[in-house]
C-alpha positions as CSV (number, residue, x, y, z in Angstrom):
1,M,-22.2,14.9,-20.7
2,S,-20.5,11.9,-22.3
3,K,-22.0,8.4,-22.0
4,P,-19.2,7.0,-19.8
5,Q,-19.8,9.9,-17.4
6,Q,-23.5,9.2,-17.3
7,S,-22.9,5.5,-16.5
8,L,-21.0,6.6,-13.4
9,D,-24.2,7.8,-11.8
10,D,-25.2,4.2,-11.1
11,P,-22.4,1.7,-10.2
12,K,-24.7,-1.2,-11.1
13,T,-24.9,0.1,-14.7
14,L,-21.1,0.0,-14.9
15,N,-21.0,-3.8,-14.3
16,W,-22.9,-4.4,-17.5
17,L,-20.1,-2.9,-19.5
18,S,-17.2,-4.8,-21.0
19,D,-13.9,-4.6,-19.1
20,Q,-12.5,-1.9,-21.5
21,A,-15.7,0.2,-21.4
22,F,-15.9,-0.2,-17.6
23,Q,-12.4,1.0,-17.0
24,S,-12.8,3.8,-19.6
25,A,-15.9,5.1,-17.9
26,L,-14.1,5.1,-14.5
27,L,-11.1,6.9,-15.9
28,E,-13.4,9.6,-17.4
29,G,-14.8,10.2,-14.0
30,V,-11.6,10.3,-11.9
31,S,-9.0,11.8,-14.4
32,R,-9.7,13.5,-17.7
33,T,-6.0,13.7,-18.3
34,F,-5.4,9.9,-18.1
35,A,-8.7,9.3,-19.8
36,L,-7.1,11.2,-22.7
37,T,-3.6,9.7,-22.6
38,I,-4.1,6.0,-21.6
39,P,-6.2,5.2,-24.8
40,Q,-3.2,6.2,-26.9
41,L,-1.4,3.1,-25.7
42,P,-1.4,-0.1,-27.8
43,T,-4.4,-2.3,-27.1
44,P,-2.5,-4.9,-25.1
45,L,-1.3,-2.2,-22.7
46,F,-4.6,-0.3,-22.3
47,G,-6.1,-2.8,-19.9
48,P,-3.2,-3.2,-17.5
49,V,-2.3,0.6,-17.4
50,A,-5.9,1.7,-17.0
51,N,-6.3,-0.8,-14.2
52,A,-3.1,0.3,-12.6
53,Y,-4.3,3.9,-12.6
54,L,-7.6,2.9,-11.0
55,L,-5.8,0.9,-8.3
56,C,-3.5,3.8,-7.5
57,R,-6.5,6.1,-7.4
58,I,-8.1,3.9,-4.8
59,V,-5.0,4.4,-2.6
60,D,-5.2,8.1,-3.2
61,T,-8.9,8.1,-2.2
62,I,-8.1,6.4,1.1
63,E,-5.2,8.9,1.8
64,D,-7.3,11.9,0.9
65,E,-10.4,11.0,2.9
66,V,-10.8,13.6,5.6
67,S,-13.1,11.4,7.7
68,L,-10.4,8.7,8.2
69,S,-7.8,9.0,11.0
70,A,-4.1,8.3,10.2
71,R,-4.5,4.9,11.9
72,Q,-7.5,4.1,9.8
73,K,-5.8,5.1,6.6
74,Q,-2.8,2.9,7.4
75,H,-5.2,0.0,8.2
76,Y,-7.1,0.3,4.9
77,C,-3.9,0.7,2.9
78,E,-2.5,-2.5,4.5
79,E,-5.7,-4.3,3.7
80,F,-5.8,-3.1,0.1
81,I,-2.3,-4.3,-0.5
82,E,-3.5,-7.8,0.3
83,V,-6.7,-7.5,-1.7
84,V,-4.7,-6.5,-4.8
85,R,-2.0,-9.2,-4.2
86,T,-4.4,-12.1,-3.7
87,G,-7.5,-10.9,-5.4
88,E,-9.5,-12.0,-2.4
89,N,-11.9,-10.2,0.0
90,A,-12.4,-7.3,-2.4
91,E,-16.1,-7.2,-1.7
92,L,-15.8,-7.1,2.0
93,F,-13.1,-4.4,1.8
94,A,-15.4,-2.2,-0.4
95,L,-18.4,-2.8,1.8
96,D,-16.3,-1.8,4.9
97,L,-14.7,1.3,3.3
98,A,-17.6,2.8,1.2
99,P,-19.8,4.0,4.1
100,L,-16.9,5.9,5.6
101,L,-16.3,8.2,2.6
102,S,-17.4,11.8,3.2
103,E,-19.1,14.2,0.8
104,Q,-15.7,15.9,0.3
105,T,-14.7,12.8,-1.7
106,I,-15.9,13.3,-5.3
107,P,-18.8,11.2,-6.6
108,A,-16.6,9.4,-9.1
109,E,-14.4,8.2,-6.3
110,H,-17.4,7.0,-4.3
111,T,-18.3,5.0,-7.4
112,L,-14.8,3.7,-7.7
113,I,-14.9,2.2,-4.2
114,H,-18.3,0.6,-4.8
115,V,-17.0,-1.1,-7.9
116,L,-13.6,-1.9,-6.5
117,P,-14.3,-5.7,-6.6
118,R,-14.7,-5.6,-10.4
119,V,-11.5,-3.5,-10.7
120,V,-9.5,-6.1,-8.7
121,Q,-11.2,-8.9,-10.6
122,I,-9.8,-7.4,-13.8
123,T,-6.4,-7.1,-12.3
124,H,-6.2,-10.8,-11.9
125,T,-7.1,-11.5,-15.6
126,F,-3.6,-10.2,-16.6
127,E,-0.4,-12.2,-17.0
128,A,1.6,-13.0,-13.8
129,A,4.4,-10.5,-14.6
130,Q,1.8,-7.7,-15.1
131,I,-0.1,-8.5,-11.9
132,D,3.2,-8.5,-10.0
133,A,4.1,-5.1,-11.4
134,L,0.7,-3.6,-10.4
135,A,0.8,-5.2,-6.9
136,C,4.3,-4.0,-6.3
137,C,3.4,-0.5,-7.2
138,V,0.3,-0.5,-5.0
139,K,2.3,-2.0,-2.1
140,T,5.0,0.7,-2.4
141,M,2.4,3.5,-2.6
142,A,0.2,2.2,0.1
143,E,3.1,1.7,2.5
144,G,4.8,5.0,1.8
145,M,2.0,7.5,1.7
146,P,0.7,6.9,5.2
147,V,4.2,7.7,6.5
148,F,3.7,11.3,5.3
149,Q,0.0,11.5,6.1
150,A,0.9,10.9,9.7
151,Q,3.1,13.9,9.8
152,N,2.3,17.6,10.4
153,L,2.5,18.9,6.9
154,R,1.3,22.4,7.5
155,D,4.8,23.8,7.5
156,G,6.1,21.8,4.6
157,L,8.7,19.0,4.3
158,A,12.1,19.4,6.0
159,T,14.3,18.7,3.0
160,V,14.5,18.1,-0.8
161,S,15.3,14.5,0.2
162,D,11.9,14.2,1.9
163,M,10.3,15.6,-1.3
164,D,12.2,13.0,-3.3
165,K,10.8,10.2,-1.1
166,Y,7.3,11.5,-1.2
167,C,7.4,11.9,-5.0
168,Y,8.7,8.3,-5.2
169,Y,5.8,6.9,-3.2
170,V,3.1,8.7,-5.1
171,A,4.6,8.9,-8.7
172,G,8.1,7.4,-9.0
173,C,6.9,3.9,-8.2
174,V,4.2,4.4,-10.9
175,G,6.9,5.2,-13.4
176,E,8.7,2.0,-12.5
177,M,5.5,0.0,-12.9
178,L,4.9,1.5,-16.3
179,A,8.5,0.8,-17.4
180,K,8.0,-2.9,-16.3
181,L,4.7,-3.1,-18.3
182,F,6.3,-1.5,-21.4
183,C,9.2,-3.9,-21.2
184,H,6.9,-6.9,-20.8
185,Y,4.9,-5.8,-23.8
186,S,7.9,-5.3,-26.1
187,P,11.3,-7.1,-26.3
188,A,12.6,-4.1,-28.3
189,I,11.8,-1.9,-25.3
190,A,13.1,-4.4,-22.8
191,V,16.5,-4.0,-24.3
192,H,16.7,-0.7,-22.4
193,Q,15.0,-2.0,-19.2
194,E,17.7,-1.0,-16.8
195,E,18.0,2.5,-18.1
196,L,14.3,2.9,-18.4
197,L,13.8,1.9,-14.7
198,K,16.4,4.5,-13.7
199,L,14.8,7.3,-15.6
200,S,11.2,6.3,-14.8
201,V,11.6,7.4,-11.2
202,S,12.7,10.8,-12.3
203,F,9.9,11.0,-14.9
204,G,7.4,10.4,-12.2
205,Q,9.0,13.0,-9.9
206,G,9.0,15.6,-12.6
207,L,5.2,15.2,-13.1
208,Q,4.5,15.1,-9.4
209,M,6.6,18.2,-8.7
210,T,4.7,20.0,-11.4
211,N,1.4,19.1,-9.6
212,I,2.8,20.1,-6.2
213,L,3.9,23.5,-7.6
214,K,0.6,24.1,-9.4
215,D,-1.5,23.1,-6.4
216,I,0.4,25.0,-3.7
217,W,-2.5,27.1,-2.6
218,D,-5.2,24.5,-3.0
219,D,-3.1,22.3,-0.7
220,A,-2.4,25.2,1.7
221,G,-6.2,25.6,2.0
222,R,-6.3,22.0,3.3
223,G,-3.5,22.7,5.8
224,V,-0.9,20.8,3.7
225,C,2.4,21.9,2.2
226,W,4.6,19.6,0.2
227,L,7.4,22.2,-0.4
228,P,10.9,21.5,1.1
229,Q,12.0,24.0,3.8
230,D,15.7,23.7,3.1
231,I,15.3,25.2,-0.4
232,F,13.5,28.2,1.1
233,T,15.9,28.5,3.9
234,E,18.6,29.1,1.3
235,T,16.5,32.0,-0.2
236,G,15.6,33.4,3.2
237,Y,11.9,32.3,3.5
238,D,10.1,30.4,6.3
239,L,7.3,28.2,5.1
240,K,5.5,28.6,8.5
241,I,4.3,32.0,7.2
242,L,3.1,30.7,3.9
243,S,0.1,32.5,2.7
244,P,-1.3,33.6,-0.7
245,E,-1.5,37.1,0.7
246,T,2.3,37.1,1.1
247,N,4.1,38.9,-1.8
248,D,7.6,37.8,-1.0
249,E,10.6,37.8,-3.4
250,Y,12.4,35.2,-1.3
251,F,9.5,32.8,-1.7
252,R,9.4,33.4,-5.4
253,A,13.1,32.6,-5.5
254,G,12.5,29.3,-3.8
255,L,9.8,28.5,-6.3
256,A,12.2,29.3,-9.2
257,H,14.7,26.8,-7.7
258,L,12.0,24.1,-7.5
259,I,10.9,24.7,-11.1
260,S,14.5,24.3,-12.2
261,I,14.7,21.0,-10.3
262,A,11.4,19.8,-11.9
263,R,12.8,20.8,-15.3
264,G,15.8,18.5,-14.7
265,H,13.5,15.6,-14.0
266,L,11.4,16.3,-17.1
267,H,14.6,16.3,-19.2
268,N,15.1,12.8,-17.9
269,A,11.5,12.1,-18.9
270,L,12.4,13.1,-22.4
271,R,15.5,10.8,-22.4
272,Y,13.1,8.0,-21.2
273,T,10.7,8.6,-24.1
274,Q,13.6,8.7,-26.6
275,L,14.5,5.1,-25.6
276,I,11.1,3.9,-26.7
277,P,11.3,2.7,-30.4
278,P,9.9,5.4,-32.7
279,H,7.5,2.9,-34.2
280,E,5.7,2.6,-30.8
281,K,3.8,5.8,-31.5
282,G,1.1,5.1,-28.9
283,I,3.6,4.7,-26.0
284,R,5.5,7.8,-27.2
285,N,2.3,9.8,-27.4
286,F,1.4,8.7,-23.9
287,C,4.7,9.9,-22.5
288,L,5.1,13.0,-24.6
289,W,1.6,14.4,-23.9
290,A,2.2,14.2,-20.2
291,L,5.7,15.7,-20.6
292,G,4.6,18.5,-22.8
293,M,1.7,19.5,-20.6
294,A,4.0,19.5,-17.6
295,V,6.5,21.8,-19.3
296,L,3.8,24.2,-20.3
297,T,2.5,24.3,-16.8
298,L,5.9,25.0,-15.3
299,N,6.3,27.8,-17.9
300,K,3.0,29.4,-16.7
301,I,4.1,29.2,-13.1
302,K,7.6,30.6,-13.9
303,R,5.9,33.6,-15.7
304,N,3.6,34.2,-12.7
305,L,5.5,33.2,-9.6
306,G,3.0,35.4,-7.6
307,F,0.0,33.3,-8.5
308,I,-2.5,32.6,-5.7
309,R,-4.9,30.1,-7.4
310,S,-4.1,27.0,-9.4
311,E,-6.5,28.2,-12.1
312,Q,-4.1,31.0,-12.8
313,V,-1.4,28.5,-14.0
314,K,-3.7,25.9,-15.6
315,I,-2.9,25.4,-19.2
316,S,-5.6,26.0,-21.8
317,R,-7.4,23.5,-24.0
318,N,-5.7,25.1,-26.9
319,S,-2.3,24.5,-25.3
320,V,-3.3,20.8,-24.8
321,K,-4.3,20.6,-28.5
322,A,-1.1,22.2,-29.6
323,T,0.9,19.7,-27.5
324,I,-0.9,16.8,-29.0
325,A,-0.4,18.2,-32.6
326,L,3.3,18.9,-32.1
327,T,4.1,15.5,-30.6
328,R,2.1,13.7,-33.3
329,A,4.2,15.6,-35.9
330,I,7.7,15.1,-34.4
331,G,7.2,12.4,-31.9
332,G,9.3,9.8,-33.8
333,N,12.3,12.1,-34.3
334,N,14.6,12.3,-31.3
335,L,16.6,15.3,-32.6
336,L,13.4,17.4,-33.1
337,L,12.1,16.3,-29.7
338,S,15.3,17.5,-28.0
339,A,15.1,20.8,-29.9
340,A,11.5,21.3,-29.0
341,F,12.2,20.5,-25.3
342,N,15.1,22.9,-25.1
343,L,13.2,25.7,-26.9
344,T,10.2,25.4,-24.5
345,S,12.0,24.7,-21.3
346,N,15.3,26.6,-21.2
347,G,13.6,29.5,-19.4
348,L,12.9,27.2,-16.5
349,K,16.5,26.9,-15.5
350,A,17.6,28.8,-12.4
351,P,21.1,30.4,-13.0
352,G,23.7,28.8,-10.8
353,W,21.4,26.2,-9.4
354,H,22.5,22.6,-9.7
355,Y,20.6,19.6,-8.4
356,P,21.5,15.9,-8.5
357,I,18.7,14.2,-10.3
358,L,17.2,11.2,-8.5
359,S,19.2,8.3,-10.0
360,S,18.9,4.6,-10.6
361,K,19.4,3.2,-7.1
362,A,18.0,6.2,-5.2
363,T,14.9,4.1,-4.5
364,S,16.9,1.6,-2.6
365,D,17.4,4.2,0.1
366,L,13.7,5.0,0.3
């Protein structure tokens, strides 16, 4: 077990660490993926982006907590918005929320809530534009997610438009925040701010849709389905009968359509990354590693549409290592990146299926 993970056993121990070590230890506990990718960023970006992920993870923890009612979740989300915006009352918030967390919430998230005041304190050490970007993201996420949590999600979402909105609240707004932070960091990146903000929503949606597709059966076990019924209505499948025991060609056809949609969003993620100057290798790696792992995951799902457990479509460590090696080798060359993306993702396209990718001002309607 790594040292950062050991320190998570005692929240008091964490408080003796520097801000960077403190956030690194928390990331290691709540997300190995982001614990891997965020340190690739330039030093001035590590702190704000790590902090942003932890703030978002706190919102996720509230939303996923089985012991809280829909009304309680909305209450704590509203309170957390103000805590992040003002930097005030963080200790009272943590003391109120921590005892309500159940054993189904992982230990690292229990720790995250206990040390929440330190996380928010770090938030308010950043520059005003950075704080505003983080607070805006938390507000969007914390206001949007309860809307869906209050619904009966057992039978899926009604439409692709509903999926777009959900993905925006949980991932698209994070993409926007990252674009703002990147532009604040570099004038050369800020030249493309308008286009980056457009593509960032799609980037977030591609990653989120990949997670939704990978976790279909884990979610179903919790009585939740994030798939859109209208897609499956077109193929002749009713999500009300969704079950891992069902071996249905119409369901598999619907999955193939959603994979094609996700592929389109990931193509926008590539376009987003190609707008980052090649000399910003850290930012490019941060984007490309996430993009590459998503494409590989979708390929595994496409090859095994009848999977019944997320482990069956989880990419291997060797695949992760190969993604890292490839992006380090060609990450600064846009032509080679396009070729690699097309080579690895063309099999994800569904013949005859066209989908209008979520565009620049789609968020204005959310």
